[in-house]
N, C-alpha and C positions, 0 to 999 in steps of 0.2 A: 535412390540414388548411392552409390557407393562411396562413402567415408574414407578419409584417410586416419589415421589413428589418432591424429590429434583433433581438436571438434573445429578449432579454430588456429590462425595463424597468427604469428606477434610481431607484425610489420612495422618498419619504418615510417614516420607521418610524410607522407607526400607534403609537396610544397603548398597544394590546396585544395579543396574538395568544394563540394555545391552545398552541402549541408555540415557543418559541424555539431554535434552532439554531446556535450556537456555532462557525463555523468554515466558510466556504464554500469546502472544499477538496473532493475526490472524496468523498470518506466523507458530509461532511454536504450535499452535493447530492444525493445518492443518496439519505439518509435522507427528505430532505424531500421528493422525488417520489415515494417509495415510502409515505410517510405520507398524500400525495394520493392517488394511485393504487391503495394494497391495501386503506388504510382510511378514505378518504373525508375525513382530516383536511385539509381547503384554508384552514386560518385558520394559517398557519405564517411565521415569517419566519427566514430563514438571516443569521446578521450576519457580516460580514467585516472587521477592522480596516485590511487591502488593498484590493488587488484580487482578484475572484472568481479563486479557483484560484492564487492568487501564491505560495503556500505551497511545502510538498511535493509537490504534486500538479505544480509545473512544474517541481521537481528530482528527479524519479526516473528511473531508465532502463527503465521502461515494460514490465517481464518480467510474466507470468502462466501461471501453473503452480499446480498441488494435489497434486504430490506429497510431501506430507508425511507423515514417519513415523507419528504416532500419530493413533488414530481420532477423537479430538475435532478433531484441525487438519484432518486429511484433511476431515471431512465438512464441516466451513465455508468449506474452499479447493476443493473440488469442487462446491459448490452455489455458489458465485461461479463458476469456471469454465462450466457451462453458463448460467449468468446471461448471463455476456460471450458464448458462442456465439450469443445469439438478441440481443445488446443493440442492434446497428445498425438491425434490422427495428422491435424495440421502443422504439427512441428516434426512428424516423426520421430517421438523422444517421449518415452513414460516419464510423466511429471508427477505421478501420484497422486493424481486428482479423485478425490475420495468424495463422495455427497453424501454423506453420514448425518447433515442437518445440524442447524444450530438454535440453540434455545437460549432465549433473554430472558432473564428472570425479573419477575415481579415483587416486589418485598413489603410494599406500602399499598394505600388506595391509591395515591396518585400515581403510583407506578402503574397499577392494573389500568388506569384509566386511560392513561397515554399508550399503553401496551396496547389495547383492544382498540384504540382510534389509530395506531400505527396497522395493526392488521388489517382495518379495515380500508384505509390508506393505499397500502399494499396492494391489496385486491383489487381497487381501483384501478391501481397501474398494471394490472397483470402480473402481478409477483404474487408466487406463492407464498401463503401464510397461514397460520392457524394460532387460536388461543385455546391452551392446557389450563385444565383445573390441576391444584398441587397431585391429585391422585392419577390423573395423567402422565405429568409429571415424573411420579415415583414411577410408576409403570413402564416409561421411556427411560429411564435412567435410574434401576434400582437402588445404585449404593448412595442415590444425593440423600440428605437429610432435610422431610419437610414436616419435622414436629413445628406446632406452631410456639412453641415455648423458646425457640431462636431468638436472637436479638433481632435479625432480619427473617422471619419465618417466609416460606415459600409461598405467594398468595398465587401463582400461576407463572405463567411465561409465554411469549411467543414462541414460534417454532417455523423455521423456515426449512422444509425439509430437502430443497435443491443445494441447499449453502454445503458448507464444509471445508477441506484443506487441501492443500498439493504441498507437495517437497520442492522450498524455497530454491533450493541451489539447483535442480533438476530444471527448474523452470528457467532460469537464469542462463545456465548451458543449452537450453533447447533452442532459446533465441539466439543466444549467439552463434551459434551454430548455423541456424537456418541464415540470419543475416550475413556471417562470411561466405556461407554456400551464392548468395546474393551477390556479392562482391563487395560489401562493406568492409571496412579498415577498423577494427580494434585494439585500440593502442591503450595499452597499459603504464603504467609509470609514467603520466604526463599530465602535471599539475598544470591548471591555466594559473597565470601569474598576472595576466591584466590582458587588455584589447587595444588595438588599433584603430583609429575613426577616420574618415573622411565625411564631415558634413554629419549629417543625421545617419550615417552607414557605419556598421563596424565591417572595415578590410581583412581583418587579421585575427587572431586570436594566440594570444603574446603564452607560452607553454615551457615549462623546464627542456623541453626537447626542442626550442626554437620556435620561430614565428610561423602560425599555418594558417593560410589567407582563407577564407570562408565569405560563400556567396550569400547565405543564410547561418544563423545560429541558434541554436535550440539548447536553452539554458533548462537542467533536467537533473539537479545536483540535491533536491530533498532541503535538508536542514542547513546548507550550502548556499543555495540560490539566492538568499537573501544578500551574503556576500556578494557574490558576483553581479547582483545587479546596482550595487554600489560602486562597484567598479566601473558601472558601465552609466554611472550619474543618475539613477532613479533608486526610488525606494520601494520595496513589498513591504507590505504589511502583515509582516511573518515571527513570530516568536517562537525561537527552534529550543526545545528542551530534550531533556532524556527519558527515555521510556524504558523498561524495564521488564526483563521477563527471564523464566532461569528453565531448565530441565532437569528431571528428574532421573534417578540410577532405572535400569530397563526392569519393567514388572508385567507381569502376565495381563491380558485383556481385560480391563473392567470399565471400560469406559469408551462406547460406540458414538458416540457425539459430541458436539462443542456444546459448552456449558459456559454461558454468559453472565455476570452479576454487575451491572453500573453502578448499582446502591452500593455495594463493600467493593468495588472494583477489583474485581478478580476473576480471571476468566481461565477456562483450562480445555484443552483435548489430549488425546492420547495418539502419539505419532504410530507410526507403522512398524516401526521395531518393538515400540514399548513402554519408551519412556514419555512420561507427564510432561506438556509444554504449557506452562502458565506464565501469564501475563499481570501487567498490575495496571494503575492510572498513571500519566504522566507526571514525574519530578514537578514538584510547584516551580522552582529556581529556573532561569534561561542558562542555557550552557551547551557546550559540547563534547562534554566528558561521556566518554562510551562506560563507565563503572556505573554510575548511579548510586544510591546512597541505601544503607541497612535499613533503616526503620521503615523505607515504602516494601523490601522484600518481606519485612517481620510484619507487616499489616496485612499481607496481600497471603504469606501461608496462615497466617490466623484464620483467616474469612474461609480458605479454601479449605480448611482442616474442621472448621463448624460447618461447612455445607457438606463435606466429603470425610466423615469420620476413619474411614479405612485409608486417608491417606497420610494418618498421623504418623505413621512409622517410614513411610519411605523416606529417601535420602537424596539430598539435592545436590546434583551433579556439578553445576556449572549456572552460576548468572550471568548476564551482559543485559548490555543498554543501548538502543539505536538514537539516534536523534531526530525527533520529529519535527516538522516543520506545521505550525498550528496559526490559520488564521483566526480573524474577529467573527466570522460566521462557521467556522468548523468546516467550511469547504473549499474545494481546490481552487487554485488559481491558475488558468489554462487559456493562453492565446496570444495575442499581441502586446507588445510593450511599445514604451515611446520611443523607441530606437529602432528605425526602419525595419531593419532585416535580424533583430531579433525578438525571440519567442519565448513564450515560460510555461512551465508545467512544474507547478508546487503547491503548496499548502494544503496537503492530503492527510496533514495530521499523522491521526492511527490508522486512516485508512487506505494507505496506498498499496500494500500489496495485492489487496483484493479486486484492485481498480486496473493493475497492471495490462491485462491484454485492453480493456477499455479505453485506457491513456493513452495506451501507444497507440492506437488504431485513429482516435480523434485527432491526438497531437500532430500525427503525422498528414492526415489530411488539411489540418490547421496549416501547417508549413507548407505542403505543397500547391495549394490554392491563395494562400496570403490571406486568408479571413477565418472566421472560426467555423468549426464545425458546427452544426446544430446542435448538437451535444454538449456542445462546449460553451456555446454562445451565455448560456446563464451564469457563467463562471469568470468571465472576462475582470480584467483587472479594473475597468472601470465603474464597477459597481460600488467601489467603497468610496466613488463620488456621487454618483447616482441613488444611492441607497436602496438600489434592488437588491438587495441580499438575499443567501439562501442559507439560513440560520438552523442550520443541523444543531446547534446548541441545546435547542428545546424540543427536540425531537426523541430522547431517550436511545439513541441507536448509534450516538455520535462515536464512543469508544471502539477503537480495535474493529 
């Protein structure tokens, strides 16, 4: 297809649409694309209060993996990873997807036991996974410090070879262009301020650019989804936290895989241009600030320098925070809501980017058919009243 000079148009909102998706991040854009591509639903508007992909999509550390412990989580993330593997060709756009593998370090005997358990669970689910000894970790990542004198010595690691990274803004632009080409309207600077209802249905979305009628409404606003739900009269079991990250100056290529440590809460990769991309654990407090707090960065860098002494002389270029929405079982909420024609996709916590294609695929299917996609069925909102939780808190694989 021959594309115009612009990637997508910036239209005025129509009076109404069959589907209104709230949130033009990765999940919202992917949902709109798959609604059009898989289900022929092209009368779709994606509303974004700021600029397209300017929220968490622009504020993450781009790690992609599917090595989750529980069957339900492994299934949806592996579906996503398989989509990632063909996404550049599918969208006719180089998203810089690099399958360089992801290491999850173990620093204690409980870490080792849980990590080996996860490797076995992954293999049973058809997910590639290996257990590496400290010597094998050192061979794969020569710059890592595997001395047993460290405060948190490396006792081994899980390794998923098919995991990796992609360029987050390229992913957003690729989905936006592809959705636009299929007739989807991408409407920026359009803040949702409320909803009009008739009985158990939403009839229109109130926005800063006027009311927009909607046949179906898809909530897809990450940390702000619970705010939208409150406007609709129901509560979501989410807590929103800042999640901090940083990048260094450009460096020679020294790190060819992704290294993560839950025990010391640091994870690091080296981007295509050469900068180190590092993330931390979530800030302990609830909030919507996108700056975070200095002590978290300080702790994160101390851990990184202990593991990688070569990083001690690197200069930090910039820091930022995203707003992650965390559910009680550290798993997403995906499916129907108490409002008849409103659907929800939220609660991904620190795992949202890696789920982008898979979440968009199953969410579009759920919206199109009015019932949960089989891969989304374990993650419905009613699990918090039935007790059928998918507790990735205990999986030593929750973070990032």
